[in-house]
N, C-alpha and C positions, 0 to 999 in steps of 0.2 A: 386508547390513542393519546398521544402527547403532542402539544403544539411545539413547533420549532423553538419558540421563545422560552418555553418552560424547560426543555432539555438543555438549551443553550445556557440559561441562567444557572441551572443545577450543575452542569458539567464544568462551567467556568469556576463556580464556587468550589467544586471538588478539587480542581487542580490548585486552587489557592490554599485549600486545606493541606495539600501535600507540601506546600511551601513555595509554590511558584509565584513569581511577580505577575502583575496584571497583564503585561504584554505576552508573556509566555503562556499564561492560562488562556488567553484569547486565541493564540495560534493553535494550541492543542485542541481546544474546543471547536474551533472552526474546521479543523481536519476531521474530527470525529463526526460532526454534524453534517458536513458535506458528504461523508460516506453514507450516513443514514438517508439523506435526501436523494442521492444518486441510486439508491437501492442496494448498497453494499453494507447491509446491517452487520455482516461478519467483521467489519472494521469500524463499527460505530460505538455506541455506548456499551456494547457487550465487552469492550476492551477496558472499561473502567476498572473492573475487577483485576485484570492483568496488571495494569499500572499500579493499582493499590498493593497487589502482592509484591511487585518489584520494589516499591517504596518501602514496604514493611521489611523486606529482606535486605535493604540497604544497597540494592543493585542499580539504583537510578539516582542521579544527582539533580535535584530540583533547582539548584542555583549554579549552573555550570558556567565556567569561563570558556566559552566557545571562541576559538581563535584560529587564524591562518598560521600554519607552521612552515609552509613553503609555497612559493608562487612564482609565476612568470607573468608577462602581460596578459596571457589568455588562459592561464591555469592556476588552480589553488589546491592545496591539501588542507582540510579543516580537521582540527581535533575537537570532537564534541564534548569532551570532559564528562562522559557517561550521562549526558543530558537526555531529556525526553526526546525521543526520535523526531517528533513533529517539529520541535523547536530547532533542533540541529539541522534538519532537512530544509526548513523554510529559510533559515539564515544562509545555508549553503547555496540554495537556489538563487537567492538574492545576490550573492557574490558572483555567481555565474552570469546573471543578467547584467550586473554592473560592469563586468569585464566585456561582455558582448557589446554593451553600449559604447565602450571606448575603442575596442579593437575589432569588432565584428562578430566574434564568437567568444564564449566563455565555458570552461570545463572545470568541474570541481569534484574531487573525491573527498569523502568524509569517513573518518573512523572514530572509534570510541563512542559510538552512538547506540541507540536502541531502536525497536520497532517504530517505523515512521508513518503508519496508517496507510491510506490509499495512495498508490504511486501517482495516480492521475492528478492529484491536487497540485503538484509542483509544476508540471508543464502548463497547467492552466494559469499560473502566475505569469509565465512568459507570453501567453496569448494576448494579455492585456497591453503588452508593449510592442506589438507587431513583431514578435519573435517566435521562432520554433523552439519548443521546449522538450527536453529529454529527462527522464528520471528512471532509476532502477535501484534495487537494494537486494543484498543477500539476506537470508533469514535462517532461523534455526533448522538443523537438519532433520527433515521428515520424509525426504524423497529418495527413493532408491534409483541409482543409475540403471540404464538398460542392462538386462541380464543379471541384476544384483538383488540381494535381499537387504543389504546394508543401507541405513539412512545416512546419506552423505551430503545432500544438498537441500536447500530450502525451496519454497514455492517461487521464490526469486522473480518478482514481477518486472515488467517493462512498460513504460508509459511514454507516449509521444503525442505532442499536440501541434497542429498546424492552424494558424489563423485564417479566417475567411472574410469576405466583404459583407454579404447579406445572408449567407447561409450560416447555420450553426457551425461552430468550430469543429474540426476533426480532432477528436481526443480519444486515443486508444489507451486502454489500461487493462492489461491482462497478465495473469500468472503464467508461468511456464509449466504448469500442471493443469489437468482438466478442470480442477476446482481449487479455490483457495482453502487453506486449512480452516479459516474462520467459518466457512460454510459447513464444514464437517461439525464444528462446535455447535452451530445453530441447529443442524439436523439432530444431533445428539440431545440437545436441550428440548427439542420438540418431540423426541421419541420416534423419529422417522428413520426409515432405511434410506440408503443412498444407491444410486445406479452402480451396477458393476462396472469396473474400469477406473474408478477413482482411487481405490486403495487395494492393497493385498495384505494377507495375514503374514505372520512370522515365517511361514514356510513357502510363501510366494503364491498362495492360492487366492483367487478372486473372492471378494467378500462384499456384502452390502451393509456391514456394520460401521457406522460413523465413528465409533469409539475404539476401533481396532488399534489405533496408534498407541493407546495405553497398554495394549497387550503385546507389544513388540512388532506390530505391523508397520507398513510404510505406505506413503503416497506414491503414485506412479507419475512419470513424466508425461507431458502433453503428447498425445498419440496413443497412450495406453499400452500398446504392445508393439514389438518389432514389425509385425505385419502392417500396422498402421503408422509406422515411422516414429515410434516413440523415442528413437535415438535423436530425432530432431529436437524434441522437447528437452532431452538430456543435454544436447549441445547448447540450446538457448539458455538453459539454467546455468550451465558451466560458464558461458560468456558473461552472464550477469555477475556470477560469483567472482570471476577474475577482475572485471571492471570495479566492482564494489568492494571486494575484499583484498585481493592480491595487490592491485594498483594503489589502493588507499592506505594500506598498512593495517587493515582490520583483520579480524579472524575470518577464515574462509572454510568452505567445505563442512566437515563434521564438527568443526571447532567453533562455529558461530554460536554465541550464547543463546540459550533457549528463552523464548518469550512466554511459552506455555508453562504453567505451574507444575505439571506432572513430570517435567524433565529436569534433572539436576544439571548445573553447568559442567562442562568438560574439565577434567583435571589438567588438560594440556591447552596451552594458548599458542597461537601462531601469529597473533596480532593483537590489536586493541578493539574490543567491543564489536558491534555490528557495523557494517560499511555500506555506504551509498555512493551513487554516481549521478551527477547532474550535468546538463548541457543547455546552453542557450545560444541561438544563432539569430542575429539580426537579419531580417529578410533583405534589407537594402544593401547588405554586404554581398549579395548575389544578383539581385535584380530589383527594380522599383517595387516597394511594398504593395502599392495599390494594384499594380499589374499582376503580381503574384496572387493576391487575394481574389481578384477577378477570375483568374485561371483556376483557383481552388473552387470557387463557386461553379465554374463550368465543369470541372472534374466531378464534383458531387452530382450535378444535374445529369451528367452522362451515366454515372453509376446507378442513379435512381431510375434511369430510363430502361434499365435492363429488363428483358422479358422475364416475367415471374414464373416460378415453378408452380405446379398445380396446388391450389389451396392456400397460397401465400398472398398477402395483401400488399407488401411493399418491400423494397430493398432499404435497409437501414445503414446509416453511416456511423462509424465508431463515435460514441458520445451522444448519439441522438436519443437512444432509449433512456440513458441516464438523465438527459435534459427533461424528458417527459415525466420521468419519475419525480424529479425535483419539483416541477410545476404541480403535479398531483399531490405530493406529500406536503408541500407548503400550504396547500389549500385544505386538505382533508385531515392532516395530522400524521404523526409518525407512530407506527405500531412498534411495541417492544414486547418480546415474548415473555410469558409469566415468570419463567425461571430467572431471566435476566433482571426483571423487575425486583424479584426477591433478593437477588445478589446486591443490586444497587441500594435497596432499602437497608440491608444489613450494613453496608458501608456508610450510608447516610447516618444511621444510628450510631455507628462508631465515632463519627465526627460531630454528632449532635446537630445534624442537618435535617431539614424537612424534605421528604420525598413522598409524593402521593402514590399509593398503589392503585393503579387503574388496570382493570382486566376486561 
């Protein structure tokens, strides 16, 4: 187990070793550690190696000139200058919030970026300002559209946050696949099998091997198969790709740059880097904020009063489980699987940093 503070200090120092300034190192670290606390270890310190590999390959700019290249009173297009995705995303979300502050809503597309961590981090920024927040991103192609064997889309997450008065905020953060790719990586590192329905092999057969993507397999859209409406997952992923890629001027579909090390970049480009989409809506642009938040509390109370299915304890609201994980891990410490510890130790040694091996 590692304390939050230990991983925070190490991760921040790691990003500084890459060449990031203090502010950008803090943002990147905050997103990684929020992922760990919320229970998304697939997007936490396991990604240190991925960013290290991107840096060594010269595919990420640690001192980017992030700038708005087009805007209206309520919209902006941001060029991330190949920056670290968390930095590009946080600055883009702030621009959306600033516009919402002035005109009621703000919408920002970003291109020329990289993997931006957990999608839910960015709507949570808006919650603190009595705003509704939106976030989505396209990702490297690992997902086969319905009836296909070809990897054409990413796991392409969607996140939406609604503020409340006394209840925990409503914060939805979900991939448009049954599982995030990072969770396949975690399973592979632990030597575990995965449930059928997450992935298929190169011939389209179901498999429980988490490493099948390295052998030409693909992930499946949310819904798994047509009988369970996986075309809806395909549609959702496509919508994210269009908002994040086509609208922003980023690469889209099979041309999104890979974040995983075993996939080479595509020879073809249809845009610049990876793309994101952000939104912020000031509640009082629609109705008084306090009135809305009171009604959100009422909505949550109604949902949680639903009759329980046999063997179930309670109805959970999106974000509630992650909040509980955060409280638990803050107190008990954050587990890191041994293979990830070994990878981080190797990177620490490369930079002459200290990292304790705890098993």
